[in-house]
DONUFI-375897 format. One line per 2 residues: their letters; for each residue x, y, z of C-alpha. Coordinates in Angstrom, 3 decimals, always signed. Example, Ala and Ser with C-alpha at 12.3 -4.5 7.8 and 13.67 -1.06 7.14 Angstrom:
2
AS> +12.300/-4.500/+7.800; +13.670/-1.060/+7.140
# end
This chain:
311
MK> +9.051/+59.119/-14.109; +9.508/+58.310/-10.405
LL> +6.889/+55.575/-10.699; +8.661/+54.104/-13.725
RL> +11.936/+54.067/-11.779; +10.194/+52.284/-8.891
LP> +8.642/+49.561/-11.036; +11.792/+47.369/-11.209
CL> +12.084/+47.556/-7.420; +8.431/+46.665/-6.914
LA> +8.818/+43.774/-9.340; +11.902/+42.533/-7.504
IS> +10.051/+42.654/-4.175; +7.145/+40.753/-5.645
LF> +9.421/+38.089/-7.152; +12.130/+37.726/-4.522
GA> +10.756/+39.375/-1.403; +8.019/+37.602/+0.546
DP> +8.250/+33.985/-0.553; +4.705/+32.616/-0.315
KK> +4.590/+29.327/+1.534; +3.910/+26.293/-0.612
PD> +0.443/+24.928/+0.219; +0.426/+21.932/+2.540
YD> -2.146/+19.813/+0.754; -1.810/+17.006/+3.302
AQ> -2.334/+18.964/+6.535; -6.083/+18.316/+6.430
YV> -5.598/+14.553/+6.731; -5.391/+13.527/+10.384
LG> -5.970/+10.192/+12.059; -9.440/+9.643/+13.488
PD> -10.631/+7.891/+16.674; -10.381/+4.357/+15.267
SQ> -6.660/+4.947/+14.666; -6.124/+5.751/+18.360
EK> -5.712/+3.256/+21.173; -8.826/+2.985/+23.329
AG> -9.212/+1.860/+26.918; -10.760/-1.556/+27.310
VP> -10.070/-2.714/+23.738; -8.131/-6.015/+23.615
KG> -4.716/-5.555/+22.025; -3.232/-7.895/+19.473
VV> +0.464/-8.738/+19.339; +2.972/-7.982/+16.572
TD> +5.939/-10.346/+16.265; +8.879/-9.624/+13.950
YE> +10.621/-12.238/+11.808; +13.208/-12.395/+9.038
MT> +13.419/-14.456/+5.851; +17.039/-14.978/+4.806
DS> +16.398/-15.924/+1.162; +13.635/-16.691/-1.321
KT> +13.111/-19.338/-3.994; +10.974/-16.981/-6.065
FP> +13.389/-14.040/-5.723; +16.764/-15.771/-5.176
GY> +19.331/-13.869/-3.157; +16.834/-11.535/-1.527
GR> +15.928/-11.793/+2.117; +13.384/-9.594/+3.866
KW> +11.869/-8.611/+7.165; +8.301/-9.583/+7.921
AL> +5.904/-9.611/+10.851; +2.590/-11.020/+12.067
YI> -0.168/-9.216/+13.942; -2.336/-11.691/+15.831
PA> -5.500/-10.245/+17.378; -6.366/-10.972/+21.005
QY> -9.571/-12.708/+19.860; -7.753/-15.252/+17.681
DP> -8.632/-18.882/+18.426; -5.821/-21.173/+17.202
SK> -8.332/-23.969/+16.594; -10.087/-21.868/+13.954
EA> -8.999/-20.359/+10.644; -8.618/-16.581/+10.718
AL> -9.133/-14.057/+7.965; -5.895/-12.751/+6.428
MV> -4.744/-9.336/+5.226; -1.324/-8.890/+3.608
FQ> +0.469/-5.523/+3.662; +3.324/-4.662/+1.289
DG> +6.123/-2.413/+2.651; +5.123/-4.106/+5.877
PG> +7.248/-2.294/+8.484; +5.548/+1.011/+7.642
YA> +2.147/-0.457/+8.526; +3.080/-2.571/+11.556
SR> +3.876/+0.120/+14.136; +1.298/+1.185/+16.727
TG> +2.668/+4.737/+16.674; +3.597/+5.137/+12.994
AW> +1.772/+6.663/+10.060; -0.672/+3.773/+9.478
RV> -1.124/+2.119/+12.910; -2.679/-1.010/+11.444
PV> -2.529/-2.977/+14.738; -4.482/-0.222/+16.509
VF> -7.084/-0.004/+13.739; -7.470/-3.804/+13.677
DN> -7.866/-3.880/+17.475; -10.645/-1.302/+17.334
LI> -12.550/-2.640/+14.322; -12.370/-6.274/+15.429
AQ> -13.668/-5.267/+18.882; -16.528/-3.352/+17.203
KK> -17.214/-6.372/+14.962; -16.732/-4.168/+11.890
MP> -14.278/-6.719/+10.525; -13.647/-10.400/+11.227
VT> -10.883/-11.757/+13.434; -8.046/-11.047/+11.026
IA> -4.324/-11.739/+11.138; -2.134/-9.173/+9.389
LF> +0.951/-10.315/+7.488; +3.431/-7.456/+7.032
IA> +6.081/-8.079/+4.371; +9.031/-5.892/+3.377
PG> +10.384/-6.005/-0.188; +13.471/-8.067/-0.879
FV> +16.728/-6.404/+0.171; +20.448/-7.207/+0.225
PD> +22.553/-5.047/+2.605; +25.756/-3.463/+1.322
PK> +28.453/-6.036/+2.238; +31.001/-3.246/+2.753
NP> +28.722/-1.318/+5.116; +25.870/-3.608/+6.243
NG> +24.594/-1.183/+8.890; +25.129/+1.970/+6.869
KD> +22.407/+4.403/+5.792; +22.096/+6.998/+3.032
KK> +21.312/+10.716/+3.491; +17.600/+9.926/+3.828
GR> +18.202/+7.341/+6.531; +17.569/+4.346/+4.282
PL> +19.749/+1.224/+4.626; +22.557/+0.901/+2.113
GK> +22.217/-2.020/-0.250; +20.194/-3.378/-3.156
SN> +16.408/-3.375/-3.061; +14.236/-5.657/-5.201
RS> +11.142/-3.533/-4.523; +10.376/-2.268/-8.017
FE> +10.842/-5.659/-9.663; +8.616/-7.347/-7.080
YD> +5.960/-4.627/-6.787; +5.731/-2.834/-10.153
SV> +5.853/-5.928/-12.366; +2.454/-6.994/-13.674
TD> +3.191/-10.730/-13.820; +1.977/-13.388/-11.360
LY> +5.443/-13.805/-9.819; +4.800/-11.872/-6.610
VK> +1.495/-13.550/-5.796; +3.237/-16.890/-6.425
FL> +5.792/-15.827/-3.812; +2.986/-15.021/-1.365
LE> +1.133/-18.295/-1.871; +4.104/-20.647/-2.096
EM> +6.512/-19.039/+0.368; +5.239/-16.286/+2.648
IP> +1.846/-17.639/+3.664; +3.188/-21.154/+4.407
LA> +6.061/-19.540/+6.345; +3.579/-17.508/+8.388
ES> +1.462/-20.588/+9.059; +4.569/-22.380/+10.321
KG> +4.433/-19.957/+13.269; +1.277/-21.645/+14.521
VK> -1.524/-19.683/+12.835; -4.201/-20.865/+10.424
FS> -5.526/-18.773/+7.533; -8.826/-19.260/+5.763
KD> -8.461/-20.314/+2.136; -11.753/-18.615/+1.242
PA> -10.849/-15.606/-0.977; -13.711/-13.660/+0.640
RR> -11.698/-13.839/+3.872; -8.439/-12.659/+2.324
AI> -7.396/-9.081/+1.583; -4.227/-7.382/+0.372
AG> -3.032/-3.784/+0.684; -0.247/-1.457/-0.330
SS> +0.713/+2.101/-1.138; +2.455/+3.538/-4.211
SG> +4.256/+0.608/-5.884; +2.829/-1.528/-3.082
GI> -0.606/-0.338/-4.187; -0.329/-1.652/-7.728
CA> +1.312/-4.787/-6.300; -1.771/-5.438/-4.139
FN> -4.133/-5.069/-7.082; -1.857/-7.136/-9.318
AA> -1.843/-10.035/-6.825; -5.640/-10.121/-6.664
WH> -5.938/-9.694/-10.436; -3.832/-12.777/-11.127
RP> -5.229/-14.833/-8.251; -8.766/-13.712/-7.342
DA> -9.199/-17.236/-5.985; -6.658/-16.294/-3.301
FS> -7.392/-12.587/-2.632; -10.751/-10.917/-3.222
KV> -10.245/-7.609/-1.395; -7.788/-4.813/-2.255
FT> -6.874/-1.561/-0.510; -4.654/+0.510/-2.813
TI> -3.449/+4.028/-2.055; -1.540/+6.384/-4.390
GS> -1.064/+3.299/-6.587; +1.698/+3.373/-9.199
FT> -0.398/+2.390/-12.233; +2.312/+3.950/-14.397
KI> +5.136/+2.950/-16.755; +7.804/+2.278/-14.120
RA> +8.784/-1.257/-15.202; +8.491/-0.444/-18.920
NL> +10.869/+2.488/-18.450; +13.331/+0.744/-16.130
SG> +13.548/-2.300/-18.406; +13.947/-0.307/-21.595
GK> +10.597/-1.509/-22.869; +11.279/-5.199/-22.229
ET> +8.595/-5.371/-19.531; +4.968/-4.234/-19.428
GG> +4.191/-1.128/-17.399; +1.367/-0.832/-14.886
DV> -0.382/+1.706/-17.119; -1.751/-1.282/-19.076
YP> -4.242/-2.135/-16.345; -7.195/+0.021/-17.456
EW> -7.025/-1.715/-20.836; -6.752/-5.134/-19.188
VR> -9.706/-4.424/-16.907; -11.906/-3.482/-19.871
AN> -10.726/-6.379/-22.055; -11.259/-9.182/-19.522
PR> -14.349/-10.598/-17.803; -15.039/-8.970/-14.453
KN> -13.204/-10.750/-11.653; -14.428/-11.324/-8.114
IR> -12.381/-8.490/-6.601; -13.547/-5.678/-4.314
IY> -11.324/-2.579/-4.472; -11.002/+0.507/-2.267
QQ> -8.790/+2.970/-4.155; -7.349/+6.283/-2.925
EG> -5.386/+8.932/-4.832; -4.309/+12.558/-4.383
AH> -4.763/+15.322/-6.944; -1.222/+16.585/-6.223
DL> +0.449/+13.198/-6.499; +3.564/+12.534/-8.605
LN> +4.154/+13.661/-12.169; +7.470/+12.445/-13.596
EH> +9.087/+10.478/-16.419; +7.036/+7.403/-15.486
GS> +3.707/+9.181/-15.866; +1.038/+11.091/-13.959
WP> -0.142/+9.263/-10.844; -3.449/+11.171/-10.595
EA> -4.263/+10.586/-14.249; -3.277/+6.918/-14.041
NR> -5.491/+6.356/-11.005; -8.414/+8.187/-12.610
KM> -8.125/+5.971/-15.680; -7.989/+2.905/-13.466
AA> -11.037/+4.025/-11.502; -12.978/+4.754/-14.696
AL> -12.206/+1.284/-16.090; -13.254/-0.445/-12.859
KE> -16.493/+1.541/-12.760; -17.243/+0.850/-16.418
KG> -16.700/-2.874/-15.882; -19.016/-2.945/-12.861
YD> -16.514/-3.805/-10.130; -17.414/-3.487/-6.445
HV> -15.231/-0.424/-6.134; -14.777/+2.848/-4.245
YV> -12.547/+5.646/-5.541; -11.591/+8.503/-3.224
EG> -9.494/+11.360/-4.586; -8.273/+14.010/-2.199
QG> -5.855/+16.906/-2.587; -2.799/+15.155/-1.188
TH> +0.682/+14.452/-2.492; +2.657/+11.188/-2.637
NS> +2.505/+10.064/+0.978; +0.428/+8.039/+3.433
RH> -1.524/+10.843/+5.134; -4.869/+10.555/+3.336
GA> -4.720/+6.777/+2.965; -3.977/+6.331/+6.664
QL> -6.897/+8.559/+7.599; -9.165/+6.435/+5.386
LP> -7.889/+3.081/+6.653; -10.691/+2.404/+9.191
EA> -13.342/+3.393/+6.630; -11.711/+1.297/+3.922
LT> -11.458/-1.800/+6.116; -15.053/-1.449/+7.270
WL> -16.199/-1.224/+3.652; -14.012/-4.079/+2.410
WR> -15.056/-6.472/+5.180; -18.684/-5.303/+5.408
DV> -20.239/-8.713/+4.702; -17.644/-10.933/+6.424
R> -17.686/-11.591/+10.169
# end
């Protein structure tokens, strides 16, 4: 009888007592040596700019930046790599540290002399509080990110080719027009955006680095079914002739699951379609959640693989 009386207490302790810590699936992903600054390695320079408006996306300005490696010769055309959600990649001390990785890999001749073009999504500040921020520290205003990144049309790559790349070249740099010397990268919605740009214009971009890509129904859901969702891509890959695109794809087993779909399942389907169609493709699935940790760790490996036959 005493034991029976104790059972509710024991159950309460087990349910509400020691609260087991939620596993940190991302703790294992740390930046390696090629993501750290090294003595004697020439450092490139990052310069920030701002676009006040766009013809392709009227009313939306954006921040953007250029990384120019120390080895760049202005008389020659450089390779180009475009990064969506650019500010997150451009910092030397941030999560991705692209300038540091480029410095190291270019010095090791593991990738060609490459200029990085970092582009933020279109944004209009809140006119009533232009410097204000929300509870998560994000600027107040209207973002065009989902429309630009999650749409599966050719509109965004048109913006890159007709507006952003010419604007960057107006700063005194020259980009190769050879698609083998052009790459594009992004994470989450930026990840599907990178693949989408190369898909529509493989003559302009032949290399893709996509991490935790949103190959899900975001645009279909947000538009009430008026637009096509990114989940269509496995079908498109299988139904069309193989394109000259090389893809390094990363995903995490504990990525998002919400009303737009399952990110792990969507990426697995995408990887299976690319493999079936015979693409030059690497798929790496870790245990991570929806963040940059695993992708950032893989960045030096991914760049080395993507640029392996271009110097």
